[in-house]
OpenMM code with the backbone's topology and positions (N, CA, C; nanometers):
from openmm import Vec3, app, unit

residues = "UNK UNK UNK UNK UNK UNK UNK UNK UNK UNK UNK UNK UNK UNK UNK UNK UNK UNK UNK UNK UNK UNK UNK UNK UNK UNK UNK UNK UNK UNK UNK UNK UNK UNK UNK UNK UNK UNK UNK UNK UNK UNK UNK UNK UNK UNK UNK UNK UNK UNK UNK UNK UNK UNK UNK UNK UNK UNK UNK UNK UNK UNK UNK UNK UNK UNK UNK UNK UNK UNK UNK UNK UNK UNK UNK UNK UNK UNK UNK UNK UNK UNK UNK UNK UNK UNK UNK UNK UNK UNK UNK UNK UNK UNK UNK UNK UNK UNK UNK UNK UNK UNK UNK UNK UNK UNK UNK UNK UNK UNK UNK UNK UNK UNK UNK UNK UNK UNK UNK UNK UNK UNK UNK UNK UNK UNK UNK UNK UNK UNK UNK UNK UNK UNK UNK UNK UNK UNK UNK UNK UNK UNK UNK UNK UNK UNK UNK UNK UNK UNK UNK UNK UNK UNK UNK UNK UNK UNK UNK UNK UNK UNK UNK UNK UNK UNK UNK UNK UNK UNK UNK UNK UNK".split()
positions = [
    Vec3(2.3533, -1.1869, 6.6124),
    Vec3(2.3218, -1.2490, 6.4967),
    Vec3(2.4350, -1.2247, 6.3579),
    Vec3(2.4780, -1.1634, 6.3557),
    Vec3(2.5996, -1.0839, 6.3329),
    Vec3(2.5952, -1.1812, 6.2606),
    Vec3(2.7368, -1.2672, 6.3761),
    Vec3(2.8161, -1.2785, 6.4184),
    Vec3(2.7330, -1.4376, 6.3156),
    Vec3(2.6095, -1.5360, 6.4069),
    Vec3(2.5957, -1.5663, 6.2819),
    Vec3(2.5797, -1.5370, 6.1390),
    Vec3(2.5718, -1.4590, 6.1303),
    Vec3(2.5585, -1.4136, 6.0222),
    Vec3(2.7495, -1.4205, 5.8832),
    Vec3(2.8094, -1.4338, 5.9745),
    Vec3(2.9028, -1.3546, 5.9516),
    Vec3(2.9737, -1.5547, 5.8722),
    Vec3(2.9302, -1.6485, 5.9826),
    Vec3(2.9284, -1.7969, 5.9739),
    Vec3(2.8754, -1.8551, 5.8769),
    Vec3(2.7769, -1.8133, 5.8387),
    Vec3(2.7151, -1.8412, 5.7377),
    Vec3(2.8028, -1.7623, 5.5848),
    Vec3(2.7446, -1.6076, 5.6064),
    Vec3(2.8477, -1.6268, 5.4877),
    Vec3(3.0113, -1.6466, 5.4573),
    Vec3(3.0457, -1.7116, 5.5457),
    Vec3(3.1410, -1.7640, 5.4672),
    Vec3(3.1772, -1.9171, 5.4364),
    Vec3(3.0618, -1.9362, 5.4867),
    Vec3(3.0497, -2.1025, 5.4342),
    Vec3(2.9952, -2.0878, 5.3004),
    Vec3(2.8789, -1.9769, 5.2846),
    Vec3(2.8562, -1.9409, 5.1654),
    Vec3(2.9731, -1.9624, 5.0705),
    Vec3(3.0396, -1.8335, 5.0937),
    Vec3(3.1877, -1.7946, 5.0437),
    Vec3(3.2364, -1.9582, 4.8889),
    Vec3(3.3221, -1.9779, 5.0693),
    Vec3(3.3267, -2.1248, 5.0372),
    Vec3(3.3110, -2.2190, 4.9325),
    Vec3(3.1320, -2.2108, 4.8993),
    Vec3(3.0601, -2.2540, 4.8421),
    Vec3(3.0341, -2.2019, 4.6622),
    Vec3(3.1275, -2.0359, 4.7252),
    Vec3(3.0684, -1.9918, 4.5426),
    Vec3(2.9138, -1.9321, 4.5539),
    Vec3(2.8526, -1.9493, 4.6401),
    Vec3(2.6939, -1.9245, 4.6574),
    Vec3(2.6765, -1.7655, 4.7451),
    Vec3(2.5677, -1.7011, 4.6513),
    Vec3(2.5060, -1.5995, 4.7467),
    Vec3(2.4102, -1.6209, 4.8013),
    Vec3(2.3515, -1.5048, 4.9459),
    Vec3(2.2735, -1.5260, 5.0425),
    Vec3(2.1608, -1.3508, 4.9767),
    Vec3(2.0832, -1.3315, 4.9945),
    Vec3(2.0428, -1.2154, 5.0935),
    Vec3(1.9655, -1.2572, 5.1528),
    Vec3(1.8896, -1.1077, 5.2379),
    Vec3(1.7742, -1.1129, 5.4206),
    Vec3(1.6720, -1.1177, 5.3773),
    Vec3(1.5806, -1.1502, 5.4325),
    Vec3(1.5134, -1.1539, 5.3572),
    Vec3(1.4115, -1.1519, 5.5693),
    Vec3(1.2714, -1.1538, 5.5759),
    Vec3(1.2229, -1.1177, 5.6828),
    Vec3(1.2252, -0.9568, 5.7311),
    Vec3(1.2602, -0.9937, 5.8488),
    Vec3(1.2720, -0.8256, 5.8956),
    Vec3(1.3395, -0.7362, 5.8954),
    Vec3(1.4851, -0.8032, 5.9179),
    Vec3(1.6080, -0.7439, 5.8508),
    Vec3(1.6123, -0.6782, 5.7596),
    Vec3(1.5967, -0.7401, 5.5885),
    Vec3(1.5586, -0.6977, 5.5133),
    Vec3(1.4058, -0.5427, 5.4774),
    Vec3(1.3522, -0.5433, 5.6289),
    Vec3(1.2062, -0.4876, 5.5599),
    Vec3(1.2810, -0.3491, 5.6492),
    Vec3(1.4504, -0.3136, 5.7233),
    Vec3(1.4458, -0.2577, 5.7858),
    Vec3(1.5571, -0.1858, 5.7018),
    Vec3(1.5921, -0.2685, 5.6336),
    Vec3(1.7307, -0.2067, 5.5267),
    Vec3(1.6699, -0.1275, 5.4258),
    Vec3(1.4982, -0.1910, 5.3672),
    Vec3(1.4110, -0.0817, 5.2502),
    Vec3(1.3521, 0.0318, 5.3862),
    Vec3(1.3652, 0.1079, 5.5077),
    Vec3(1.3069, 0.1885, 5.5958),
    Vec3(1.2240, 0.1567, 5.6451),
    Vec3(1.1815, -0.0022, 5.6474),
    Vec3(0.9791, -0.0510, 5.7553),
    Vec3(1.1229, -0.0782, 5.8583),
    Vec3(1.0715, -0.0459, 5.9496),
    Vec3(1.1045, -0.0585, 6.1407),
    Vec3(0.9846, -0.1487, 6.1434),
    Vec3(1.0900, -0.3386, 6.1642),
    Vec3(1.0096, -0.4726, 6.2408),
    Vec3(1.1226, -0.5872, 6.3856),
    Vec3(1.0473, -0.5095, 6.4966),
    Vec3(1.1525, -0.5490, 6.5992),
    Vec3(1.1402, -0.7079, 6.4705),
    Vec3(1.2616, -0.7946, 6.5259),
    Vec3(1.2027, -0.9565, 6.4875),
    Vec3(1.3749, -0.9724, 6.5645),
    Vec3(1.3708, -1.1621, 6.6206),
    Vec3(1.4234, -1.2982, 6.6422),
    Vec3(1.4835, -1.3027, 6.6029),
    Vec3(1.4417, -1.3216, 6.5184),
    Vec3(1.5451, -1.4616, 6.3651),
    Vec3(1.6117, -1.3908, 6.2487),
    Vec3(1.7128, -1.4209, 6.2049),
    Vec3(1.7304, -1.4466, 6.1633),
    Vec3(1.7312, -1.4683, 5.9861),
    Vec3(1.5906, -1.3983, 5.8979),
    Vec3(1.5964, -1.4995, 5.7725),
    Vec3(1.6361, -1.4667, 5.6577),
    Vec3(1.7218, -1.5772, 5.5870),
    Vec3(1.8107, -1.5499, 5.4583),
    Vec3(1.7405, -1.6715, 5.3351),
    Vec3(1.7227, -1.5896, 5.2202),
    Vec3(1.6993, -1.6449, 5.0930),
    Vec3(1.8462, -1.7192, 5.0157),
    Vec3(1.8631, -1.8043, 5.0589),
    Vec3(1.9510, -1.9006, 4.9467),
    Vec3(1.9867, -2.0267, 4.8864),
    Vec3(2.0966, -2.0501, 4.7570),
    Vec3(2.0279, -2.1492, 4.7235),
    Vec3(2.0362, -2.2282, 4.7113),
    Vec3(1.9207, -2.3891, 4.6403),
    Vec3(1.8313, -2.4511, 4.6508),
    Vec3(1.9804, -2.5620, 4.7285),
    Vec3(2.1026, -2.5935, 4.6735),
    Vec3(2.1843, -2.6445, 4.5992),
    Vec3(2.2978, -2.6704, 4.7863),
    Vec3(2.2691, -2.5339, 4.8406),
    Vec3(2.3105, -2.5051, 4.9872),
    Vec3(2.2609, -2.5707, 5.1147),
    Vec3(2.1335, -2.6613, 5.0307),
    Vec3(2.0644, -2.6846, 5.1696),
    Vec3(2.1383, -2.7437, 5.3383),
    Vec3(2.2411, -2.9060, 5.2655),
    Vec3(2.3363, -3.0028, 5.3074),
    Vec3(2.4110, -2.8832, 5.3580),
    Vec3(2.4906, -2.8290, 5.3374),
    Vec3(2.6089, -2.7657, 5.3721),
    Vec3(2.5169, -2.6666, 5.4676),
    Vec3(2.4100, -2.6366, 5.4868),
    Vec3(2.3814, -2.5557, 5.5765),
    Vec3(2.3913, -2.5825, 5.6489),
    Vec3(2.2945, -2.6385, 5.6574),
    Vec3(2.1480, -2.7276, 5.7899),
    Vec3(2.3412, -2.7776, 5.8684),
    Vec3(2.3618, -2.8925, 5.8403),
    Vec3(2.5204, -2.9689, 5.8409),
    Vec3(2.6590, -2.8445, 5.8780),
    Vec3(2.6774, -2.6720, 5.8680),
    Vec3(2.6760, -2.5701, 5.9680),
    Vec3(2.5940, -2.5597, 6.1337),
    Vec3(2.5198, -2.4776, 6.0708),
    Vec3(2.4371, -2.4630, 6.2060),
    Vec3(2.3682, -2.5217, 6.3125),
    Vec3(2.4029, -2.7081, 6.2897),
    Vec3(2.3513, -2.7636, 6.3375),
    Vec3(2.4682, -2.7751, 6.4873),
    Vec3(2.6233, -2.8072, 6.3273),
    Vec3(2.8060, -2.7903, 6.4224),
    Vec3(2.7950, -2.6253, 6.4594),
    Vec3(2.7033, -2.5697, 6.4393),
    Vec3(2.7433, -2.4194, 6.5584),
    Vec3(2.6504, -2.4540, 6.6312),
    Vec3(2.5705, -2.5807, 6.6377),
    Vec3(2.4526, -2.5703, 6.8409),
    Vec3(2.3844, -2.5569, 6.7883),
    Vec3(2.3173, -2.5040, 6.6618),
    Vec3(2.1720, -2.5195, 6.6105),
    Vec3(2.1383, -2.5948, 6.6483),
    Vec3(1.9436, -2.6300, 6.6539),
    Vec3(1.9219, -2.7482, 6.6334),
    Vec3(1.7663, -2.7047, 6.5060),
    Vec3(1.7519, -2.9038, 6.4310),
    Vec3(1.7014, -2.7749, 6.3033),
    Vec3(1.5638, -2.7984, 6.3682),
    Vec3(1.5258, -2.8017, 6.3469),
    Vec3(1.3224, -2.7265, 6.3650),
    Vec3(1.2676, -2.8344, 6.2535),
    Vec3(1.2220, -2.8344, 6.1482),
    Vec3(1.1659, -2.8596, 6.0340),
    Vec3(1.2912, -2.8148, 5.9402),
    Vec3(1.2432, -2.9185, 5.8370),
    Vec3(1.3160, -2.9116, 5.7273),
    Vec3(1.2986, -2.9596, 5.6886),
    Vec3(1.2441, -2.9152, 5.5691),
    Vec3(1.1762, -2.9164, 5.4218),
    Vec3(1.2751, -2.8578, 5.2430),
    Vec3(1.1767, -2.9300, 5.1471),
    Vec3(1.2492, -2.8193, 5.0195),
    Vec3(1.2499, -2.6794, 5.0221),
    Vec3(1.1416, -2.6269, 5.0851),
    Vec3(1.2385, -2.4454, 5.0692),
    Vec3(1.2199, -2.3566, 5.1784),
    Vec3(1.2627, -2.4475, 5.2700),
    Vec3(1.2950, -2.4445, 5.4049),
    Vec3(1.2824, -2.4895, 5.4704),
    Vec3(1.4022, -2.3729, 5.5751),
    Vec3(1.4854, -2.5144, 5.7520),
    Vec3(1.4836, -2.3930, 5.8722),
    Vec3(1.3922, -2.4675, 5.9462),
    Vec3(1.3835, -2.3608, 6.0460),
    Vec3(1.5048, -2.4559, 6.1808),
    Vec3(1.6027, -2.3136, 6.2229),
    Vec3(1.6768, -2.3005, 6.3418),
    Vec3(1.6828, -2.3329, 6.4212),
    Vec3(1.7358, -2.2817, 6.6017),
    Vec3(1.7157, -2.2689, 6.6935),
    Vec3(1.8318, -2.2725, 6.7879),
    Vec3(1.8792, -2.2066, 6.8225),
    Vec3(2.0335, -2.2530, 6.9618),
    Vec3(2.0276, -2.1887, 7.0549),
    Vec3(2.0198, -2.2465, 7.1714),
    Vec3(1.9605, -2.2620, 7.3385),
    Vec3(2.0713, -2.1267, 7.2954),
    Vec3(2.1621, -2.0387, 7.2269),
    Vec3(2.1948, -1.9957, 7.3022),
    Vec3(2.1054, -1.8805, 7.3483),
    Vec3(2.0311, -1.7714, 7.3874),
    Vec3(1.9349, -1.6423, 7.2882),
    Vec3(1.9620, -1.5311, 7.2238),
    Vec3(2.0802, -1.5424, 7.2064),
    Vec3(2.2533, -1.4449, 7.1245),
    Vec3(2.2616, -1.4973, 7.0094),
    Vec3(2.1404, -1.5896, 7.0123),
    Vec3(2.2809, -1.6271, 6.8933),
    Vec3(2.1218, -1.7037, 6.8223),
    Vec3(1.9997, -1.7291, 6.8477),
    Vec3(1.8893, -1.7170, 6.7888),
    Vec3(1.8239, -1.7463, 6.7107),
    Vec3(1.7854, -1.7499, 6.6835),
    Vec3(1.7100, -1.9013, 6.5841),
    Vec3(1.7188, -1.8269, 6.3612),
    Vec3(1.7876, -1.8727, 6.3509),
    Vec3(1.8003, -1.9095, 6.1695),
    Vec3(1.6301, -1.9468, 6.0821),
    Vec3(1.6034, -1.8770, 5.9729),
    Vec3(1.5392, -1.9350, 5.8604),
    Vec3(1.6098, -1.9530, 5.7434),
    Vec3(1.6164, -2.0111, 5.6691),
    Vec3(1.6370, -1.9834, 5.6003),
    Vec3(1.5831, -2.0121, 5.4163),
    Vec3(1.5398, -2.0138, 5.3678),
    Vec3(1.4549, -1.9659, 5.2396),
    Vec3(1.5554, -2.0386, 5.1354),
    Vec3(1.5354, -2.1328, 5.0667),
    Vec3(1.5713, -2.2815, 4.9775),
    Vec3(1.5776, -2.1809, 4.8058),
    Vec3(1.6584, -2.1401, 4.6702),
    Vec3(1.4799, -2.0981, 4.6228),
    Vec3(1.5883, -2.1891, 4.4436),
    Vec3(1.5659, -2.1563, 4.3535),
    Vec3(1.5566, -2.3019, 4.3185),
    Vec3(1.5618, -2.1355, 4.1243),
    Vec3(1.6584, -2.2416, 4.0293),
    Vec3(1.5848, -2.2457, 3.9092),
    Vec3(1.6100, -2.1261, 3.8378),
    Vec3(1.4455, -2.0656, 3.7398),
    Vec3(1.4278, -1.8795, 3.7446),
    Vec3(1.4344, -1.8055, 3.8797),
    Vec3(1.3961, -1.8534, 3.9520),
    Vec3(1.3215, -1.8207, 4.0987),
    Vec3(1.4218, -1.7294, 4.1346),
    Vec3(1.5835, -1.7993, 4.1794),
    Vec3(1.6471, -1.8155, 4.2084),
    Vec3(1.7521, -1.6902, 4.1130),
    Vec3(1.7557, -1.7039, 4.0051),
    Vec3(1.7670, -1.5677, 3.8801),
    Vec3(1.7209, -1.4892, 3.9408),
    Vec3(1.6255, -1.4850, 3.8691),
    Vec3(1.5447, -1.3198, 3.8833),
    Vec3(1.5794, -1.3001, 4.0358),
    Vec3(1.5448, -1.3717, 4.1500),
    Vec3(1.5613, -1.2760, 4.3044),
    Vec3(1.6976, -1.2513, 4.2747),
    Vec3(1.8009, -1.3142, 4.3342),
    Vec3(1.9161, -1.2911, 4.3218),
    Vec3(1.9788, -1.1351, 4.2146),
    Vec3(1.9569, -1.1768, 4.0824),
    Vec3(1.9561, -1.0576, 4.0342),
    Vec3(1.9073, -0.9545, 4.0514),
    Vec3(1.8337, -0.8766, 4.1695),
    Vec3(1.6953, -0.7378, 4.1219),
    Vec3(1.7677, -0.7118, 4.3164),
    Vec3(1.7848, -0.8576, 4.3616),
    Vec3(1.9091, -0.7752, 4.4817),
    Vec3(1.9586, -0.5799, 4.4303),
    Vec3(1.9464, -0.5787, 4.5946),
    Vec3(2.0036, -0.4206, 4.5866),
    Vec3(2.2143, -0.5121, 4.6832),
    Vec3(2.2835, -0.3786, 4.7150),
    Vec3(2.3634, -0.3960, 4.8787),
    Vec3(2.3141, -0.3646, 4.9499),
    Vec3(2.3278, -0.3104, 5.0468),
    Vec3(2.2763, -0.2445, 5.1758),
    Vec3(2.3341, -0.2936, 5.2958),
    Vec3(2.3493, -0.1904, 5.3592),
    Vec3(2.4295, -0.1853, 5.4741),
    Vec3(2.3529, -0.2265, 5.5660),
    Vec3(2.3748, -0.3896, 5.6557),
    Vec3(2.3285, -0.4274, 5.7764),
    Vec3(2.3796, -0.4705, 5.9354),
    Vec3(2.4037, -0.4078, 6.0233),
    Vec3(2.3892, -0.4615, 6.1743),
    Vec3(2.5086, -0.3140, 6.0972),
    Vec3(2.7247, -0.3943, 6.1495),
    Vec3(2.7939, -0.2722, 6.1915),
    Vec3(2.8734, -0.2368, 6.0558),
    Vec3(2.7830, -0.2049, 6.0003),
    Vec3(2.8728, -0.2602, 5.8171),
    Vec3(2.8217, -0.2686, 5.7266),
    Vec3(2.8511, -0.4098, 5.7548),
    Vec3(2.8261, -0.5225, 5.6856),
    Vec3(2.7616, -0.5124, 5.5872),
    Vec3(2.7710, -0.4869, 5.4641),
    Vec3(2.7115, -0.5232, 5.2936),
    Vec3(2.6621, -0.6677, 5.2793),
    Vec3(2.5537, -0.6506, 5.2475),
    Vec3(2.4962, -0.6978, 5.2632),
    Vec3(2.2622, -0.7473, 5.1485),
    Vec3(2.3181, -0.8469, 5.1019),
    Vec3(2.2588, -0.8611, 4.8783),
    Vec3(2.1317, -0.8483, 5.0302),
    Vec3(1.9829, -0.7166, 4.9461),
    Vec3(1.8657, -0.7443, 4.9945),
    Vec3(1.7392, -0.7448, 4.9218),
    Vec3(1.6596, -0.8535, 4.8328),
    Vec3(1.5310, -0.8153, 4.7395),
    Vec3(1.4744, -0.7691, 4.7275),
    Vec3(1.4836, -0.6995, 4.6110),
    Vec3(1.4396, -0.5840, 4.5824),
    Vec3(1.2331, -0.6567, 4.6507),
    Vec3(1.1337, -0.4965, 4.6616),
    Vec3(1.0536, -0.4654, 4.7789),
    Vec3(0.9173, -0.5917, 4.6594),
    Vec3(0.9042, -0.6847, 4.5445),
    Vec3(0.8804, -0.7624, 4.4802),
    Vec3(0.8757, -0.8938, 4.5809),
    Vec3(1.0143, -0.8812, 4.5173),
    Vec3(1.0195, -1.0491, 4.5743),
    Vec3(1.0016, -1.0265, 4.7627),
    Vec3(1.0254, -0.9892, 4.7644),
    Vec3(0.9824, -0.9658, 4.9752),
    Vec3(0.8969, -0.9760, 4.9440),
    Vec3(0.7314, -0.9092, 4.8581),
    Vec3(0.6048, -0.9714, 4.9383),
    Vec3(0.5998, -1.0880, 4.8313),
    Vec3(0.6902, -1.1396, 4.7027),
    Vec3(0.6122, -1.2805, 4.6901),
    Vec3(0.6484, -1.4076, 4.7626),
    Vec3(0.7932, -1.3788, 4.9143),
    Vec3(0.8065, -1.3847, 5.0389),
    Vec3(0.6340, -1.4561, 5.0954),
    Vec3(0.6268, -1.2877, 5.1377),
    Vec3(0.4680, -1.3284, 5.2486),
    Vec3(0.3666, -1.3808, 5.1553),
    Vec3(0.3829, -1.3982, 4.9766),
    Vec3(0.2477, -1.3755, 4.9047),
    Vec3(0.2326, -1.5847, 4.9431),
    Vec3(0.3652, -1.5994, 4.8911),
    Vec3(0.3661, -1.7760, 4.9321),
    Vec3(0.3300, -1.8032, 5.0393),
    Vec3(0.4140, -1.7371, 5.1864),
    Vec3(0.3809, -1.8137, 5.3053),
    Vec3(0.2409, -1.8210, 5.3320),
    Vec3(0.1391, -1.6954, 5.2893),
    Vec3(-0.0046, -1.6462, 5.2842),
    Vec3(-0.1015, -1.7701, 5.2939),
    Vec3(-0.0039, -1.7666, 5.1216),
    Vec3(-0.1361, -1.8981, 5.0453),
    Vec3(-0.0683, -2.0384, 5.1344),
    Vec3(0.0325, -2.1033, 5.1669),
    Vec3(0.1239, -2.1774, 5.2332),
    Vec3(0.0515, -2.1837, 5.4074),
    Vec3(0.0983, -2.1333, 5.4700),
    Vec3(-0.0040, -2.1503, 5.5922),
    Vec3(-0.0942, -1.9712, 5.6656),
    Vec3(-0.2082, -2.0103, 5.5948),
    Vec3(-0.3254, -1.9392, 5.6734),
    Vec3(-0.2857, -1.8976, 5.7919),
    Vec3(-0.1629, -1.9548, 5.9108),
    Vec3(-0.2367, -1.8712, 6.0313),
    Vec3(-0.1451, -1.7020, 6.0537),
    Vec3(0.0075, -1.7102, 5.8902),
    Vec3(0.0607, -1.6396, 5.8891),
    Vec3(-0.0265, -1.3996, 5.8447),
    Vec3(-0.1415, -1.5125, 5.7623),
    Vec3(-0.2199, -1.3729, 5.7171),
    Vec3(-0.2262, -1.2787, 5.7977),
    Vec3(-0.2543, -1.2319, 5.9726),
    Vec3(-0.2257, -1.0375, 5.9252),
    Vec3(-0.1288, -0.9767, 5.9948),
    Vec3(-0.0237, -1.0924, 6.0053),
    Vec3(0.0606, -1.0788, 6.0220),
    Vec3(0.2143, -1.0558, 5.8833),
    Vec3(0.1617, -1.0896, 5.8584),
    Vec3(0.2472, -1.0335, 5.6663),
    Vec3(0.1178, -0.9578, 5.6368),
    Vec3(0.0152, -1.0012, 5.6330),
    Vec3(-0.0683, -0.8503, 5.5088),
    Vec3(-0.0333, -0.7609, 5.5562),
    Vec3(0.0293, -0.8022, 5.7325),
    Vec3(0.0459, -0.6524, 5.7883),
    Vec3(0.1923, -0.5604, 5.7244),
    Vec3(0.3032, -0.6812, 5.7596),
    Vec3(0.3800, -0.6313, 5.6761),
    Vec3(0.3999, -0.5684, 5.5144),
    Vec3(0.3214, -0.6769, 5.4129),
    Vec3(0.3281, -0.6600, 5.2637),
    Vec3(0.1767, -0.4477, 5.3666),
    Vec3(0.1000, -0.4563, 5.4023),
    Vec3(0.0416, -0.3425, 5.3947),
    Vec3(0.1237, -0.2327, 5.3758),
    Vec3(0.2947, -0.1896, 5.4936),
    Vec3(0.3609, -0.1215, 5.4890),
    Vec3(0.4524, -0.1074, 5.3630),
    Vec3(0.4284, -0.2183, 5.3625),
    Vec3(0.6123, -0.2121, 5.2097),
    Vec3(0.5180, -0.1890, 5.0905),
    Vec3(0.3950, -0.1290, 5.0338),
    Vec3(0.2626, -0.1622, 4.9570),
    Vec3(0.3660, 0.0582, 4.9658),
    Vec3(0.3703, 0.0876, 5.0449),
    Vec3(0.3466, 0.2452, 5.1200),
    Vec3(0.4834, 0.3707, 5.0703),
    Vec3(0.5514, 0.1753, 4.9391),
    Vec3(0.7240, 0.2752, 4.9511),
    Vec3(0.6236, 0.2755, 4.7795),
    Vec3(0.7476, 0.4130, 4.7976),
    Vec3(0.7452, 0.4999, 4.5869),
    Vec3(0.7890, 0.3450, 4.5391),
    Vec3(0.8446, 0.3038, 4.5259),
    Vec3(0.9487, 0.2074, 4.4534),
    Vec3(0.8896, 0.0276, 4.3966),
    Vec3(0.7294, 0.0857, 4.5047),
    Vec3(0.6359, -0.0041, 4.4585),
    Vec3(0.6255, -0.1065, 4.3657),
    Vec3(0.5531, -0.1704, 4.2689),
    Vec3(0.4960, -0.2048, 4.1392),
    Vec3(0.3874, -0.2285, 4.1929),
    Vec3(0.2843, -0.1680, 4.2034),
    Vec3(0.1267, -0.2216, 4.2758),
    Vec3(0.0606, -0.3230, 4.1358),
    Vec3(0.1008, -0.3157, 4.0116),
    Vec3(0.0599, -0.4221, 3.9408),
    Vec3(0.0730, -0.5583, 3.9588),
    Vec3(0.1604, -0.5671, 3.9793),
    Vec3(0.3728, -0.7151, 3.9709),
    Vec3(0.2670, -0.7464, 4.1251),
    Vec3(0.3181, -0.6425, 4.1808),
    Vec3(0.2041, -0.7087, 4.3447),
    Vec3(0.0626, -0.8428, 4.3671),
    Vec3(-0.0220, -0.7026, 4.2869),
    Vec3(-0.1632, -0.7276, 4.2487),
    Vec3(-0.0908, -0.8873, 4.2190),
    Vec3(-0.0666, -0.8999, 4.0936),
    Vec3(-0.0335, -0.9979, 4.0464),
    Vec3(-0.0120, -1.1271, 4.0949),
    Vec3(0.0667, -1.1569, 4.1356),
    Vec3(0.1428, -1.1582, 4.2946),
    Vec3(0.0257, -1.2847, 4.3725),
    Vec3(-0.0841, -1.1578, 4.4091),
    Vec3(-0.1727, -1.2078, 4.4824),
    Vec3(-0.2613, -1.3110, 4.4203),
    Vec3(-0.3166, -1.2416, 4.2534),
    Vec3(-0.4034, -1.3282, 4.2068),
    Vec3(-0.3245, -1.4705, 4.1255),
    Vec3(-0.1771, -1.4611, 4.0912),
    Vec3(-0.1280, -1.5900, 4.0696),
    Vec3(-0.1844, -1.6866, 4.2150),
    Vec3(-0.1547, -1.6473, 4.3097),
    Vec3(-0.2031, -1.7411, 4.4201),
    Vec3(-0.2964, -1.7225, 4.4956),
    Vec3(-0.4040, -1.7126, 4.4224),
    Vec3(-0.5059, -1.7218, 4.4317),
    Vec3(-0.5221, -1.6751, 4.4943),
    Vec3(-0.4896, -1.5285, 4.6043),
    Vec3(-0.5315, -1.4638, 4.6985),
    Vec3(-0.6090, -1.2655, 4.6267),
    Vec3(-0.6885, -1.3078, 4.5461),
    Vec3(-0.8231, -1.1532, 4.5699),
    Vec3(-0.7544, -1.0963, 4.6473),
    Vec3(-0.8943, -1.1831, 4.7062),
    Vec3(-0.9393, -1.1216, 4.8223),
    Vec3(-0.8428, -1.1150, 4.9397),
    Vec3(-0.7348, -1.1433, 4.9518),
    Vec3(-0.6272, -1.0445, 5.0660),
    Vec3(-0.5456, -0.9548, 4.9769),
    Vec3(-0.6003, -0.9482, 4.8049),
    Vec3(-0.5564, -0.8345, 4.7698),
    Vec3(-0.6506, -0.7023, 4.7977),
    Vec3(-0.7354, -0.8101, 4.7936),
    Vec3(-0.8996, -0.6926, 4.8343),
    Vec3(-0.9100, -0.5941, 4.8736),
    Vec3(-0.8339, -0.6640, 5.0514),
    Vec3(-0.8752, -0.6400, 5.1561),
    Vec3(-0.7371, -0.4857, 5.1389),
    Vec3(-0.6544, -0.5191, 5.1176),
    Vec3(-0.5526, -0.4241, 5.1889),
    Vec3(-0.5808, -0.2937, 4.9867),
    Vec3(-0.6214, -0.3240, 4.9249),
    Vec3(-0.6556, -0.1620, 4.8502),
    Vec3(-0.7332, -0.1102, 4.9191),
    Vec3(-0.8407, -0.1865, 4.9348),
    Vec3(-0.9608, -0.0931, 4.9565),
    Vec3(-0.9447, -0.0121, 5.1201),
    Vec3(-0.8343, -0.0215, 5.1932),
    Vec3(-0.7867, -0.0012, 5.4079),
    Vec3(-0.6883, 0.1233, 5.3128),
] * unit.nanometer
topology = app.Topology()
chain = topology.addChain("A")
for resn in residues:
    res = topology.addResidue(resn, chain)
    for name in ("N", "CA", "C"):
        topology.addAtom(name, app.Element.getBySymbol(name[0]), res)
């Protein structure tokens, strides 16, 4: 994963664009251990074409590509899977402004979104794909135990997504 991350970092540096960890590696950076075999990154929307091309040149197959996401898989298991989340506008500005630098791998420093933004990504995923519900709610439940989490902000995220029942289930546990 570090080799893939370095290649993506190099391309984004050339473009003058930031990136942040997402998914299990971001959770790990916040002290929540979850095994993973894929690298999830948040990147600027305008980098999509460049990054998809760069990954395909590295031998990744593009499995899915939409306005907000792309998923890429390499035939070499050591290079694994890369999932990119594309953000733009105010979402992009807020997310990157609130990121913190944290250590990844063998001392690389990377941006990591604040917990509430990671939860927002999970809530959005649940809203768009109910098959992710159990896995993502389990991650959110673990994040809610961190002392720095603003529970009112998280409740609003669920309400805005029309997922009040899921929120109520979480707080009743």
